[in-house]
C-alpha positions, 0 to 999 in steps of 0.5 A: 874177387879172386885172390892168389892166397885162396887159389894156392890153397885150392890147388893144394886141396886138389891133391887130397886123396879122400873127400873132406867130410861133408856132414856136420856130424862127420866134420864134428867127429873129425875135429874131436878125433883131432883133439884126442877125443876131447870135446871141450877144445873143439867147443872153444875152437868153434865158440859153442858149448861142449854139449852142442859138440856132443850133440853133433857127434851123436847126430842129435843135431844135423844142421848147424847155423850158417856161421857155425857151418862156415867155421866148422868147414874151415877148421876141418879143411885146415886140418885135413890130410896134412901129410898129403898137403905137405907132399904136394907142396914139396913136389911143387917146390922141388920137381913139378913146379905149378901150373898157372892160368891167369886172366888179368891186366898186365902193365909194363915198364920197359926200355924207352921206345917200347910200348908200356900200355897195360892190357888184359891177357889170358896166360896158361903156363907152367911156372918152374919149381923156384917160382912155386917155392917162392909163391907157396912160401910167401903164402905160408908166411902170411904175406898180404895179397898185393905182395903175392900178386907181385910175386906171381907177376914177377914169375910170369914176367920171367917165364913168359915175357922175358922168356927166362932171360932170352928177350925183353931185358929190363922189362918189369911186369905188373899184374893188376885187375885179376879177372880169373886165376887158377893154380894146379900142382 
């Protein structure tokens, strides 16, 4: 299932200027470097022994167990290029906004006499910086998926359905069944 939080994070990763280390040894060396050259905090972080971390650093072990590979990849990705990540977020919330490509079921609450039947739509449009700021801030604050989806629906309602206040006054938009979702900074 597609989630708003994961897709926002993927969009931020698109701003990386260098590729994330791929091998287990390179990932382990990166984490050790991030922890001041100490292997013990990395071992505690990953739930392995300090000696295991040392073996990966020295390329004595090359293929981690699937669980460790997932944890290792996630920890490296969470720490990779924090300044680039911050600049991309800052640009999105101040100048460039964020591009959204969504396919999902949109429901409506509108004035009497209009249709409110939900239907699947595919929309691709830019969201202005204030909507990008709201989405990215909610994601950083750890807002749950339903609320993130509602924030995205409100942004789409304002930008697309109400055309920034030029039509469909009072129309409330609800985004339910997400088929596909992509963000781009």
